[in-house]
C-alpha positions, -999 to 999 in steps of 0.1 A, spaced: 712 -39 453 717 -13 426 753 -1 427 743 35 423 718 33 451 744 17 474 768 46 467 741 71 476 734 53 508 770 52 518 773 89 509 744 97 533 759 75 560 792 93 556 775 126 567 770 109 601 806 96 603 798 60 591 823 49 564 822 11 566 801 -19 576 818 -21 610 810 15 619 774 9 606 770 -22 629 783 -2 659 759 27 651 729 4 648 738 -13 681 740 20 699 707 34 685 681 44 710 647 26 707 620 45 688 588 50 707 561 42 682 532 43 707 518 74 692 514 57 658 495 27 670 457 26 670 440 11 699 420 -20 689 384 -22 702 379 -56 718 343 -70 719 332 -82 753 361 -67 773 356 -36 794 381 -7 790 402 3 819 406 38 806 386 53 836 411 38 861 
């Protein structure tokens, strides 16, 4: 990774109180899951009836 880019990333993380790799690991572990359901397109399946009316 580019050293300048890495410094910028750590600077942004510091704004959220993350100053080292251990704190980053803890923050990632404590993250809430992101609901991406609104970003997923429904796939039309041939030969299978939709249960949308149920």
